[in-house]
Every structure is written in C-alpha cells, then in structure tokens.
C-alpha positions as CSV (number, residue, x, y, z in Angstrom):
1,X,0.0,0.0,0.1
2,X,1.8,3.0,-1.0
3,X,2.4,5.8,2.0
4,X,0.3,8.9,2.0
5,X,2.6,12.1,2.0
6,X,1.7,14.2,4.9
7,X,2.1,17.9,4.5
8,X,1.8,20.1,7.4
9,X,0.8,23.6,6.7
10,X,2.2,26.1,9.2
11,X,1.8,29.9,9.5
12,X,5.6,31.3,9.4
13,X,5.2,34.9,9.0
14,X,4.1,35.9,12.7
15,X,6.6,38.4,13.2
16,X,5.7,40.2,9.8
17,X,2.0,40.2,11.1
18,X,2.5,41.1,14.3
19,X,4.3,44.4,12.8
20,X,1.2,45.0,10.5
21,X,-1.4,44.5,13.2
22,X,0.7,47.0,15.3
23,X,1.1,49.8,12.8
24,X,-2.4,49.1,11.3
25,X,-4.4,49.2,14.5
26,X,-2.7,52.2,15.7
27,X,-2.9,53.9,12.3
28,X,-6.6,53.3,12.2
29,X,-7.7,54.4,15.6
30,X,-5.0,57.6,16.2
31,X,-6.0,59.5,13.1
32,X,-9.6,58.6,13.5
33,X,-9.8,60.2,16.9
34,X,-7.8,63.2,16.0
35,X,-10.0,64.1,13.2
36,X,-13.1,63.5,15.0
37,X,-11.7,65.4,17.9
38,X,-11.1,68.2,15.5
39,X,-14.1,68.1,13.6
40,X,-16.1,68.1,17.1
41,X,-14.2,71.5,17.7
42,X,-15.7,73.0,14.8
43,X,-12.3,73.2,12.6
44,X,-12.3,73.4,8.8
45,X,-11.5,70.7,6.8
46,X,-8.3,72.0,5.8
47,X,-7.3,72.1,9.3
48,X,-8.3,68.4,9.9
49,X,-6.6,67.1,6.9
50,X,-3.3,69.3,8.0
51,X,-3.3,68.0,11.4
52,X,-4.1,64.4,10.2
53,X,-1.4,64.2,7.9
54,X,1.3,65.7,10.5
55,X,0.0,63.0,12.8
56,X,0.4,60.3,10.2
57,X,3.9,61.3,9.4
58,X,4.7,61.6,13.1
59,X,3.1,58.4,14.0
60,X,4.8,56.5,11.4
61,X,8.3,57.9,11.9
62,X,7.9,57.1,15.9
63,X,6.1,53.8,15.9
64,X,8.8,52.6,13.0
65,X,11.7,53.8,14.9
66,X,10.2,52.0,18.0
67,X,9.9,49.0,15.9
68,X,13.5,49.3,14.7
69,X,15.0,49.9,18.3
70,X,12.9,46.6,19.5
71,X,14.3,44.4,16.9
72,X,18.0,45.7,17.4
73,X,17.6,45.1,21.0
74,X,16.4,41.4,20.6
75,X,19.4,40.7,18.4
76,X,21.8,42.4,20.6
77,X,20.4,40.4,23.5
78,X,20.6,37.2,21.7
79,X,23.9,37.6,20.6
80,X,25.1,38.2,24.0
81,X,23.6,35.3,25.3
82,X,24.9,33.3,22.7
83,X,28.3,34.5,23.6
84,X,27.8,33.5,27.4
85,X,26.7,30.2,26.3
86,X,29.9,29.6,24.1
87,X,31.8,30.9,27.0
88,X,30.4,28.3,29.4
89,X,30.6,25.3,26.9
90,X,34.3,25.9,27.3
91,X,34.8,27.0,30.6
92,X,32.4,24.6,32.5
93,X,31.3,22.0,29.8
94,X,30.4,19.1,32.6
95,X,27.8,21.2,33.9
96,X,26.4,22.5,30.6
97,X,26.3,18.7,29.4
98,X,24.2,18.1,32.9
99,X,21.9,21.1,31.8
100,X,21.3,19.3,28.3
101,X,20.7,16.1,30.1
102,X,18.1,17.4,32.7
103,X,16.1,18.8,29.4
104,X,16.1,15.3,27.9
105,X,15.3,14.2,31.4
106,X,12.2,16.3,31.3
107,X,11.0,14.7,28.0
108,X,10.8,11.4,29.9
109,X,14.2,9.9,28.5
110,X,16.0,7.7,30.9
111,X,19.9,8.0,31.7
112,X,20.8,5.1,29.5
113,X,18.7,6.7,26.4
114,X,19.9,10.5,27.1
115,X,23.5,10.0,27.7
116,X,24.5,9.2,23.7
117,X,22.4,11.8,22.8
118,X,24.3,14.2,25.2
119,X,28.0,13.1,24.1
120,X,27.0,13.4,20.5
121,X,25.2,16.7,20.6
122,X,28.6,18.4,22.9
123,X,30.9,17.0,20.1
124,X,29.6,19.9,17.9
125,X,29.8,23.4,19.7
126,X,27.6,25.4,17.4
127,X,24.8,22.9,17.6
128,X,25.5,22.4,21.1
129,X,25.2,26.3,21.7
130,X,21.8,26.4,19.2
131,X,20.2,23.6,21.4
132,X,21.0,25.4,24.7
133,X,19.9,28.9,23.3
134,X,16.6,27.3,22.0
135,X,15.3,24.6,24.9
136,X,17.1,26.5,27.8
137,X,16.8,30.1,27.1
138,X,13.9,29.9,24.7
139,X,15.6,32.2,22.1
140,X,15.5,31.8,18.5
141,X,17.9,33.4,16.4
142,X,16.4,37.0,15.0
143,X,16.6,37.4,11.2
144,X,19.5,39.5,10.5
145,X,17.2,42.1,8.3
146,X,14.6,42.0,11.0
147,X,15.0,45.6,12.4
148,X,14.9,47.3,9.1
149,X,12.0,45.1,7.8
150,X,10.3,45.8,10.9
151,X,10.2,49.4,11.2
152,X,9.1,49.8,7.6
153,X,6.2,47.2,7.7
154,X,5.0,48.9,11.1
155,X,5.3,52.6,9.6
156,X,3.6,51.7,6.1
157,X,0.9,50.0,8.0
158,X,0.5,53.1,10.1
159,X,0.2,55.3,7.0
160,X,-2.1,52.8,5.4
161,X,-4.2,52.8,8.2
162,X,-4.2,56.5,9.1
163,X,-5.2,57.4,5.4
164,X,-8.3,55.6,5.9
165,X,-10.0,57.8,8.3
166,X,-8.6,60.9,6.9
167,X,-9.6,60.4,3.2
168,X,-13.3,61.6,3.7
169,X,-11.9,64.8,4.8
170,X,-9.6,65.2,1.8
171,X,-12.1,64.0,-0.8
172,X,-15.6,65.7,0.6
173,X,-15.9,69.4,0.5
174,X,-17.4,70.1,4.1
175,X,-17.0,68.6,7.6
176,X,-20.7,67.9,7.9
177,X,-20.2,65.4,5.0
178,X,-16.8,64.1,5.9
179,X,-17.4,63.5,9.5
180,X,-20.1,60.7,9.3
181,X,-18.2,59.4,6.0
182,X,-15.1,59.2,7.7
183,X,-17.1,57.2,10.6
184,X,-18.5,54.8,8.2
185,X,-15.3,53.8,6.3
186,X,-13.2,53.5,9.6
187,X,-15.8,51.0,11.2
188,X,-15.6,49.1,8.3
189,X,-12.1,49.0,7.9
190,X,-11.7,48.2,11.6
191,X,-14.4,45.5,11.3
192,X,-12.5,44.1,8.7
193,X,-9.2,44.4,10.0
194,X,-10.4,42.9,13.1
195,X,-11.6,39.9,11.4
196,X,-8.5,39.2,9.2
197,X,-6.3,39.7,12.5
198,X,-8.4,37.1,14.4
199,X,-7.8,35.0,11.4
200,X,-4.1,35.0,11.4
201,X,-3.6,35.3,15.1
202,X,-6.1,32.2,16.3
203,X,-8.5,34.4,17.9
204,X,-12.1,33.9,17.0
205,X,-12.5,36.3,13.9
206,X,-16.0,37.8,14.8
207,X,-14.8,38.5,18.5
208,X,-11.4,40.0,17.1
209,X,-13.5,42.1,14.8
210,X,-16.1,43.4,17.8
211,X,-13.0,44.1,19.8
212,X,-11.2,46.2,17.2
213,X,-14.2,48.2,16.4
214,X,-15.0,49.0,20.1
215,X,-11.7,50.1,20.7
216,X,-11.4,52.4,17.8
217,X,-15.3,53.5,18.3
218,X,-14.9,54.5,21.9
219,X,-11.3,56.4,21.2
220,X,-12.9,58.5,18.3
221,X,-16.2,58.9,20.5
222,X,-14.2,60.3,23.6
223,X,-11.8,62.4,21.4
224,X,-15.0,63.7,19.9
225,X,-17.0,64.6,23.2
226,X,-13.9,66.2,24.8
227,X,-13.3,68.7,21.7
228,X,-17.1,69.6,21.9
229,X,-16.9,70.3,25.7
230,X,-13.6,72.2,25.4
231,X,-14.7,74.3,22.0
C-alpha cells in the first residue's frame, strides 16, 4: 500500500503579521480619533487634513523607529546570551552537559537513553550552543534584516491605516459630510481588519472584529466629546 505524503501547513510569518497589526491598529484608531476630535471642535476641513497628515507622518516615524529599536534590542540580547553560552561550554562543559541532560529528562528519557545524545550533541559546539539557546533560554535567532523590515512594515501599515479615516476629509468639501463618511469607512475598515487579524492570530474572527471596532469607536467618541466640551 503506497504511503500517503503527510504535509503540514504552518504559518511562518508571525513577526511580520505582528508588525502589520501594530501599525495598522494604531494607524486606524489614532488619526481617526484626532480627526473626530478636531471636527468636534468645529475646525475647517483643511485644518483636519493638515493635522491628520502631520499626525500620520509623526506616528509612522515614531512607531517605525520603535519597531527598529525593539528588533535591534532582541538581536543584541540574542548575541550576548549566545556568547555567554559559548563561554560556558568552554569553561564549564560538564555543567552544560548536565543542563542538556536535564532538558531530556523532562521529556521522559532515561539515563541510558539520553547519555549518547548528550555526548553526540556536545561534539559540535555550534549545535550544542544552538540547542541551549532554544531549549534552555527559549531564544530563537533573529533574522539579520529583522530591524529594518520591522520598521518599514510598522511605518507603512500605520500610514495605510491612517489614510483611511482621513480620506473623506480630503475628498469631501465639508466637515458635515466628511465626519459621518469617516466614521463609516473607518468602522468598516476596523471590522475587516479585526476579522483578518483574528484569522491570523487564532482569536475568533468575529470576536476580534468586535473588539477592534469597539476600541476604535470608543477612542473616536471620547476625542469628539472632549473637543465639543472644550470648544
């Protein structure tokens, strides 16, 4: 009987999806709340557009830089911990072998079963250190270009998200028309974005969509009401 090829499908772009979620979620909610707040204060359309574009530019730069620094910090932390593990395999090899053995004991292997594995693994220092990084410290090697890619992904996602609530103010002639249009397109975008985010992150899509719409709606409503009260 011919064997059936078993193919497992795994999602491998979690870091990129996380960056898109970070950038897009803030891009949709912050400029939306700002535009609604300024509209509530009775500002002219050109003021809303100017303030909105300035906020999108500043937010994209700020969040992109934050993503870059976070990724660089992860890279530096990994390199520092790896060097420490390398030093320990040289200075205290017996203790490091015992740490490897303890990891296998936690998987239920007996002493007779794990000792040949430990001895074989310790013959290759790079693989030995890689094993300790992953299974002792729980650290995966970051991608070399992760910092730059993260910064660009977050920044571009923020810009894409921010232009959605601002577009009615650019296309329509008056605040009276632009505000409800902005609310409509942004709520729809939040709904779709929340649903897609849920599909990728494992959260129930409809619950994710509802949560995303609720957060964005509350932020805009609070900004609008505060501006009306102050104005």
